[in-house]
C-alpha positions as CSV (number, residue, x, y, z in Angstrom):
1,M,-5.2,-7.8,-17.5
2,L,-4.1,-8.6,-14.0
3,V,-2.9,-5.9,-11.5
4,L,-1.2,-6.8,-8.3
5,V,-1.6,-4.3,-5.4
6,A,-0.2,-4.0,-1.9
7,P,-2.0,-2.4,1.0
8,G,-0.8,0.4,3.3
9,Q,-0.5,1.0,7.1
10,G,-3.5,0.0,9.2
11,A,-4.1,-3.3,7.3
12,Q,-2.0,-5.2,9.9
13,T,-3.6,-7.2,12.6
14,P,-2.0,-9.3,15.6
15,G,-0.7,-12.7,14.5
16,F,-1.4,-12.1,10.7
17,L,1.9,-13.6,9.7
18,T,1.7,-16.8,11.7
19,P,0.2,-19.1,8.9
20,W,2.7,-17.7,6.3
21,L,5.7,-18.9,8.2
22,D,4.7,-22.5,7.5
23,L,5.4,-22.0,3.9
24,P,8.8,-23.4,2.6
25,G,11.5,-20.9,3.1
26,A,9.3,-18.2,4.6
27,A,10.8,-18.3,8.1
28,D,14.3,-18.2,6.8
29,R,13.6,-15.2,4.5
30,L,11.9,-13.4,7.3
31,A,14.8,-14.1,9.7
32,A,17.3,-12.8,7.1
33,W,15.3,-9.6,6.6
34,S,15.0,-9.2,10.4
35,D,18.8,-9.4,10.7
36,A,19.3,-6.9,7.9
37,I,17.1,-4.3,9.5
38,G,17.5,-5.0,13.2
39,L,13.8,-5.7,13.8
40,D,12.3,-9.1,14.8
41,L,9.7,-9.4,12.1
42,A,8.6,-12.9,13.1
43,H,7.9,-11.7,16.7
44,Y,5.9,-8.7,15.6
45,G,4.0,-10.6,12.9
46,T,3.0,-13.6,15.1
47,Q,3.2,-12.6,18.9
48,A,3.0,-8.8,19.3
49,D,-0.3,-7.2,20.2
50,A,-2.2,-4.5,18.4
51,D,-0.5,-1.6,20.2
52,A,3.0,-2.9,19.3
53,I,2.3,-3.3,15.7
54,R,0.5,0.1,15.5
55,D,4.0,1.6,16.0
56,T,4.8,3.2,12.6
57,A,8.4,2.0,12.8
58,V,7.2,-1.6,13.2
59,A,4.1,-1.6,11.0
60,Q,5.8,-0.4,7.8
61,P,8.6,-3.0,7.4
62,L,6.1,-5.7,8.7
63,L,3.6,-4.8,5.9
64,V,6.3,-4.8,3.2
65,A,7.7,-8.1,4.4
66,A,4.2,-9.7,4.4
67,G,3.5,-8.4,0.9
68,L,6.7,-9.8,-0.5
69,L,6.2,-13.2,1.2
70,S,2.7,-13.5,-0.1
71,A,3.5,-12.2,-3.6
72,A,6.4,-14.8,-3.9
73,A,3.9,-17.6,-3.0
74,L,1.5,-16.7,-5.8
75,G,3.4,-18.4,-8.6
76,D,3.6,-22.2,-8.8
77,S,6.8,-22.2,-10.8
78,G,8.3,-18.7,-10.6
79,P,7.3,-15.1,-10.1
80,V,4.0,-13.9,-11.4
81,S,4.1,-11.2,-14.1
82,P,1.0,-9.0,-13.7
83,G,0.1,-6.4,-16.3
84,A,0.7,-3.7,-13.6
85,V,1.6,-3.2,-10.0
86,A,0.7,-0.5,-7.5
87,G,0.8,0.0,-3.7
88,H,-1.1,2.2,-1.3
89,S,1.3,4.5,0.7
90,V,3.9,2.1,2.2
91,G,2.7,-0.5,-0.2
92,E,4.4,1.4,-3.0
93,I,7.7,0.1,-1.6
94,T,6.3,-3.5,-1.9
95,A,5.3,-2.8,-5.4
96,A,8.6,-1.2,-6.3
97,A,10.4,-4.3,-5.1
98,Y,8.1,-6.6,-7.0
99,A,8.7,-4.5,-10.2
100,G,12.4,-4.9,-9.7
101,V,13.2,-1.2,-8.9
102,L,14.7,-2.3,-5.6
103,S,15.9,-5.6,-4.3
104,E,13.9,-7.2,-1.5
105,D,16.7,-6.5,1.0
106,A,17.0,-2.9,-0.2
107,A,13.3,-2.4,0.1
108,L,13.2,-3.7,3.7
109,R,16.1,-1.5,4.7
110,F,14.5,1.5,3.0
111,V,11.1,1.0,4.6
112,R,12.8,0.5,8.0
113,K,14.3,4.0,7.6
114,R,11.0,5.3,6.4
115,G,9.1,4.0,9.4
116,L,11.6,5.4,11.8
117,A,11.7,8.8,10.2
118,M,8.0,9.0,10.0
119,A,7.6,7.9,13.7
120,D,10.1,10.7,14.7
121,A,8.1,13.2,12.7
122,A,4.8,12.0,14.2
123,A,6.2,12.3,17.8
124,V,6.5,16.1,17.4
125,T,2.7,16.7,17.6
126,E,-0.2,14.4,18.5
127,T,-1.7,13.7,15.2
128,G,-3.7,11.0,13.5
129,M,-6.0,10.1,10.6
130,A,-9.7,9.2,10.1
131,A,-11.6,7.8,7.1
132,L,-14.7,9.5,6.0
133,L,-17.2,7.3,4.2
134,G,-19.8,8.6,1.8
135,G,-20.7,12.1,0.9
136,D,-19.8,14.4,-2.1
137,P,-16.0,14.7,-2.5
138,E,-16.1,18.5,-3.2
139,V,-18.3,19.1,-0.1
140,T,-16.0,16.9,2.0
141,L,-12.8,18.5,0.8
142,A,-14.1,22.0,1.5
143,H,-15.2,21.0,5.0
144,L,-11.8,19.5,5.7
145,E,-10.1,22.7,4.6
146,K,-12.4,24.7,6.9
147,L,-11.3,22.5,9.9
148,G,-7.6,22.7,8.9
149,L,-7.4,19.1,8.0
150,T,-5.5,17.6,5.0
151,P,-7.2,15.0,2.6
152,A,-4.2,12.7,3.0
153,N,-5.7,9.8,1.0
154,V,-8.2,10.3,-1.7
155,N,-9.1,6.7,-2.2
156,G,-12.1,6.9,-4.5
157,A,-15.2,4.7,-4.0
158,G,-16.7,7.3,-1.6
159,Q,-13.7,7.3,0.8
160,I,-11.4,10.2,1.8
161,V,-8.9,10.0,4.7
162,A,-8.4,13.2,6.7
163,A,-5.2,13.8,8.7
164,G,-4.2,16.4,11.2
165,T,-3.9,17.2,14.8
166,A,-5.8,15.4,17.6
167,E,-7.8,18.6,18.1
168,Q,-8.7,18.9,14.5
169,L,-9.8,15.3,14.2
170,A,-11.9,15.7,17.4
171,A,-13.6,18.7,15.7
172,L,-14.3,16.5,12.7
173,A,-16.0,13.9,14.8
174,E,-18.3,16.5,16.2
175,D,-18.9,18.2,12.9
176,K,-18.6,15.8,10.0
177,P,-19.3,16.9,6.4
178,E,-22.8,16.9,5.0
179,G,-23.5,13.5,3.4
180,V,-20.7,11.6,5.2
181,R,-22.1,8.5,6.8
182,K,-19.3,7.7,9.2
183,V,-16.0,9.0,10.4
184,V,-13.7,6.1,11.4
185,P,-10.4,6.7,13.3
186,L,-7.5,4.7,11.8
187,K,-5.0,2.5,13.5
188,V,-2.1,4.7,12.6
189,A,0.2,6.8,14.8
190,G,0.5,10.1,12.8
191,A,-0.8,12.4,10.2
192,F,1.0,10.7,7.3
193,H,1.0,12.3,3.8
194,T,0.8,15.8,5.2
195,H,3.1,18.7,6.1
196,H,3.6,17.1,9.5
197,M,5.9,14.5,7.7
198,A,8.2,17.0,6.1
199,P,11.1,16.1,8.5
200,A,10.9,12.5,7.2
201,V,11.3,13.6,3.6
202,A,14.8,15.0,4.4
203,A,15.8,11.7,6.1
204,L,14.6,9.7,3.2
205,E,16.5,11.8,0.7
206,E,19.6,10.8,2.5
207,A,18.6,7.2,2.7
208,A,17.9,7.1,-1.1
209,K,21.4,8.1,-1.9
210,D,22.6,4.5,-0.9
211,L,20.0,2.6,-3.0
212,D,20.9,0.5,-6.0
213,V,18.0,1.3,-8.3
214,A,16.8,-0.3,-11.6
215,D,14.1,0.7,-14.0
216,P,10.7,-1.2,-13.5
217,K,10.4,-4.4,-15.3
218,L,6.6,-4.2,-14.9
219,T,4.2,-1.3,-15.3
220,Y,4.5,0.6,-12.0
221,L,1.8,3.1,-11.0
222,S,2.5,6.0,-8.6
223,N,0.3,7.2,-5.9
224,R,1.2,10.8,-6.8
225,D,-0.9,10.9,-9.9
226,G,-1.8,7.3,-10.8
227,K,0.6,7.4,-13.8
228,A,3.0,4.7,-14.9
229,V,6.6,5.5,-14.0
230,T,9.3,4.1,-16.3
231,Q,12.5,5.2,-14.6
232,G,13.7,3.7,-11.3
233,S,15.2,7.0,-10.2
234,D,11.8,8.7,-10.6
235,V,10.1,5.9,-8.7
236,V,12.5,6.4,-5.7
237,A,12.0,10.2,-5.9
238,R,8.3,9.8,-5.7
239,L,8.7,7.3,-2.8
240,V,10.6,9.9,-0.9
241,G,8.2,12.8,-1.6
242,Q,5.0,10.8,-1.1
243,V,5.4,10.6,2.7
244,A,4.4,14.4,2.9
245,N,1.9,14.4,0.0
246,P,-1.6,13.0,-0.5
247,V,-2.1,9.4,-1.8
248,R,-4.3,9.5,-4.9
249,W,-5.5,5.9,-5.0
250,D,-8.5,7.2,-6.9
251,L,-6.2,8.1,-9.8
252,C,-4.5,4.7,-9.6
253,M,-7.9,3.0,-10.0
254,D,-8.7,5.4,-12.9
255,T,-5.5,4.1,-14.6
256,F,-6.5,0.5,-13.9
257,R,-9.7,1.2,-15.8
258,E,-7.9,2.9,-18.7
259,L,-5.4,-0.1,-19.0
260,G,-8.3,-2.5,-19.2
261,V,-7.6,-4.3,-15.9
262,T,-10.0,-7.3,-15.5
263,A,-8.6,-8.8,-12.3
264,L,-7.1,-7.4,-9.1
265,I,-5.2,-9.4,-6.5
266,E,-4.2,-7.7,-3.2
267,V,-1.2,-9.3,-1.4
268,C,-1.3,-9.9,2.3
269,P,-2.8,-8.5,4.5
270,G,-5.3,-8.0,1.8
271,G,-8.9,-6.6,2.1
272,T,-8.8,-2.8,2.1
273,L,-7.9,-2.2,-1.6
274,T,-10.1,-5.0,-2.8
275,G,-13.0,-3.4,-1.0
276,L,-12.4,-0.1,-2.8
277,A,-12.1,-1.8,-6.1
278,K,-15.3,-3.7,-5.7
279,R,-17.1,-0.4,-5.4
280,A,-15.2,1.6,-7.9
281,L,-14.2,-0.9,-10.6
282,K,-17.4,-2.7,-11.5
283,G,-16.9,-5.9,-13.4
284,V,-13.2,-6.3,-12.3
285,R,-12.7,-9.6,-10.4
286,T,-11.0,-9.1,-7.1
287,L,-9.3,-11.4,-4.6
288,A,-7.7,-10.5,-1.3
289,V,-4.8,-12.7,-0.1
290,K,-5.2,-12.8,3.7
291,T,-3.8,-16.2,4.5
292,P,-2.1,-19.1,2.6
293,D,-5.6,-20.6,2.2
294,D,-6.3,-18.0,-0.4
295,L,-3.3,-18.9,-2.6
296,D,-5.1,-21.6,-4.6
297,A,-7.9,-19.2,-5.6
298,A,-5.4,-16.5,-6.4
299,R,-3.4,-18.9,-8.7
300,A,-6.6,-20.0,-10.4
301,L,-7.5,-16.3,-11.1
302,I,-4.0,-15.6,-12.4
303,A,-4.1,-18.6,-14.8
304,E,-7.5,-17.7,-16.0
305,T,-6.6,-14.0,-16.6
306,A,-3.4,-15.2,-18.4
307,E,-5.5,-17.4,-20.7
308,I,-7.9,-14.6,-21.5
309,T,-5.1,-12.2,-22.2
310,A,-3.3,-14.7,-24.5
311,A,-6.6,-15.4,-26.3
312,D,-7.2,-11.6,-26.8
313,A,-3.7,-11.1,-28.1
314,A,-4.1,-14.0,-30.6
315,A,-7.4,-12.6,-31.8
316,A,-5.8,-9.2,-32.3
317,T,-3.0,-10.8,-34.3
318,D,-5.4,-12.7,-36.5
319,A,-7.4,-9.5,-37.1
C-alpha cells in the first residue's frame, strides 16, 4: 500500500517553488490561487528570502500550494489514488484537498485564513518551537512539563517538538532532558499547537462555516489520534481544533504500520516526514519529492506499489 503525505511548516526554503513553475499549467494554477487569496505565491516561492517565508501567514498557503502542485504532477494520466493520505500540521489541509474533502481553491482560502489567524495569535507573546532529538519520551515529556513547555508535536522516531515562550525555550536550551542529543530551534514564528493558538481556533470556526465540504474519497488520517476519518465535517472540525492541540504524527505512523503501508511518498517540499519514516517504519520504501527531478522515481514507485497491491489482491481472491 502507498501512503501520500504532506509536510508542515518549517519545510519551506527560499526559491523552492522555482523549478515547479516550469511544469505545464503550474504557473497559471499558482496565479489563480494567488488572486483568490490575495497573496503572490509565485513571488514568495521563487524570490522571497528566508525571513519573508518564515512568516506564518505566508508559509502556510505556500506549503499547501506546493503540495498540491507536486501531488498533481505525480500521475502520468490522472490523479494518483494512494491507499491513504495524511499531512503534518498545515499539511493536513493539503491532504484534505487531495482526499476530496475540500476543493483546491477552498483549501487555499482556508489555509490563508489559518495562517493569518495563527500569525495574529503568535504576535501576542514571543513564542517559538524547538525539536528535541533522542532521549526517552517519558523522561522528555516530564522535563518539558517542569519547564512549562508543551509537547506540540510528538513525531515518533525519537523526535518531540517543544513549544512555549522565548524564556521557556531558552531554559530548555540550557537544561535539556537527560538523553536528548540535541535541541534544534525551528524556523517558525510561534508556539503552534498549544494554548497560545486558542484565538486562532475561534477565527477558524467562523471560516469553516463558509466551506463546501465532502466526505473523503481516500483514507484520510488525522493528526489528533492517527485514526481514519470518514466524514468531511469531522475532518474540518479536526482541522480547526488541531491548531491549538498537539500533532500526534507518531500515531499516524502507527496506523501506517497497521494498514500495511509498504511505500511512502512525501510531496514537495519533501524530506522531514520521509526522514521520520526511515527511522520508525523499517522496510517501508520512502521517497521525498523535492523538485520535478524526483517525479520519475516517484512515478516508478507508484507503479511498482500498484502492481504489488494488485498481485496481492489477486492471490487473496484465488485463495
